[in-house]
N, C-alpha and C positions, 0 to 999 in steps of 0.2 A: 439335565439340558442338554435334548436332542439338537443334534445339529444336521445344516440339514446337506445330504449329501448333491452330489448332483452322473446323472446316470449317463456312462456312458453311451453312446446311440452309433454303430458302425455301418455301412452304405455296402450294397454290392453294387456293382455293377449286369446282373442275373439278369433275365425278361421275370417278367413276374409271370403264373401262370396262370389262364383262370380257372377259377375254379364252380364245377356243374351245381347245380341244385331244381331237381324233377328232370332231369330233360335237356333245362334251358341254365344261360349261361346267367350270372347275376349282371345286371347291370353298373360296369366299376368304370372308368375315361379311364384310369391308368389301364387297367385290360386290355383295353381299347390301344391303348399303341404302337403296339410292340406288335399287331394285327399279323401274328403266326401265330395263337395260341385260338382264334372264337375257330369253331365246328364249321368243317370247308363245305356241306354238303348241308342248305335247308330245306324245308320240305315247299316252301311258297319261293313258284319260279314268275317269269314273269309275264303277266299277261295272263294269274291266277284272280276271280274272285276273293276276297278275302272280307273277311269282320275284326274292325278294334274292337278287344273285346277290353281294355282299361285307358284313359284316363277322361280328355275331358270328354272325348267322341268314339267312346264306349256304347256299340251298336249300333254302327254307322255300319255299312258294307260298299264298299266298291270296287275296281281290278286297279293292280296293279302296274302302276307305269316306268318304272323303271327299282333294278335292283341292286345296292349297294351290300356289298356279301364281307366289306374287309369292312365297314362301318356299321354291322350288323341292320341295317337297316334299308326301311321298300318305302319308296312314294307311290301312296295311294291317293285315287281318280278320287274326290272332294270331300280330302279327310283332310281333318289340320290345318286351315285355308287361314293363314293372318296376312293383318294387314300392311305395305309396308311401303314411304313414303319418295317418292323418286322425284329427279328432275334430273334430266338428260344438258348433256352443253348446246345442245339446237337449242333444246324450249326455255322460253320466258318463264314462263308458271310450270311450276310440278304437277305432281296426281295420285292421288292415293290407287298402287297396284293391288289386289287380291291375291296368293302366292301362294301353293300348297306347297307344304316341309316333308321333311320325312320323318318318319317314325319309325322304334326299334321292328326288330320280325319279332320279338316274342313276345310283341302288345300285336301280334293279329295273328288270327287262325285260317284256315280253308274257309271256303261259303259254299252250298249245296242247300237248293230249293227244294224245299219237301211241304206240299201241299201247299202250293204254295208264299212262304214261311223262307227267308234267307236264316239257318243257321247254322253256325261251328261245326266242323269235325274234323276229326283227324284221321292221318290217310297209313296204311300197310302198304305194304311192297305186296301186289299178281306177281302171275308168270310177265316172265320177261320183259322185268325195270317197269311196271304196270306200277300208277298209281290211283290207288279205289282206296275212295270214303269206305270209314268206320262204318258212316249210319244211313249208310243206303247200298254199299255193299255195292256201286256204277263204278268204273272207271272215269273218273276227274281230265285221265288228259284226252 
């Protein structure tokens, strides 16, 4: 007969480093708690037109209204809308409010219009730090 032995687990207080897969950080909330392990420079900036790559709103396009780099999230106009029931202290009746919620920054890509269609694109850095669309070859800024 064999007896089961308990494995001894040791814990450290060192911060966990983010692992990257294909230039994108793997989404795990443990890594987001440190907030120092995230990539500091994102390609998405305030006011950019983006297209959603994954999730329930896949394929929708909108404008970035808020960027939260420490949480690795962006707020996109007209995307990830949820209903919330609210009751203000001064009101007797509650109301249902539709509110936009942030989505992961790696779930969106920059969007450009080609022949009237909105298409996701990557960027490359040009002269003077310009962001240039790979698909069209034109500057985004």
